[in-house]
N, C-alpha and C positions, 0 to 999 in steps of 0.2 A: 503493498501498500503506499509503503514513504516515496517510492519510485513515481506514482501517481502524481503524488502533490509535487514532485518538482516537476514533471510536465506542463501542470496544468499552471503551473506559477504565468505571469505574465511581468515582462521586464519591463521596467519605468522608459518613459519615452522622454526623447528632450527634443522641443521644437526648436530647431535654428530657422532664425527671423534678421533679414537685413535689410534695413530702412534704408533706404539711396536718396540723396537731396533733392530728386525731382518727384518724390513722394510716390516713386513706387515701392514694393514690397518682393526679397524673392525669399522662397521655401526651398528647404533642400526637400525632395520627394524620393521615396522606394514605390517603385510598381511590381506587383508579384503578378504571373501569369495566371489565370484560370484555363488550364487545358480541358477541363472535362474531361471526359472520357479517355481521352489520351494522355493525360498527366500518369495512369494508371501503368508502374513500371512493372509488377508482379503480381500476380493474381492470386498468389498460393500466400505469400506474405503482405498481402494488403500494404505494398508499398507506393505512394505517390512523387509525383515530381513537379517542381515550377521551378520558374525561373526569374530573378529577382535584376532589376538593372535600378541605376542611382540617376537621378537628374535634378534641375533646379526650375520650379515653377515662378515666375514673376509674374506679377499684379499691378496694373499699372496703375495710378494715382486717382485717376478718375474710375474704377473699378470698370473699364470697358473692354480690356484688351488682356487677354493671359498667353503668355509665352512659356515653351516647355524647351530645355536644351538637356539634352541628353550626356550623359559620361561616358565616353568613349572607354572602352574596355571594361565594363561595371558589370557586367552581367556575370550572375553564379546561379549555380543549380543549388536547389534546396529538394531534399526529401525527408517525408514523415511517414509514421507507418500509425495505421489505426488498427 
């Protein structure tokens, strides 16, 4: 039961916000794929795979424009077991 408690723990988040002189705001971004059925790696041990990618999301001062810049070579594979 102790291992189940470890896996159920949620890590604290740090939100990094950059405020720019022009009034725009930039946030660090982490996207995680949802590959549905294609994510299943091994049906015998219920292994699932996803990919994460880091980037930066910038919101304009008037909140009418958003841009996303993806970080090159930031993709990482993650697996989970159910």
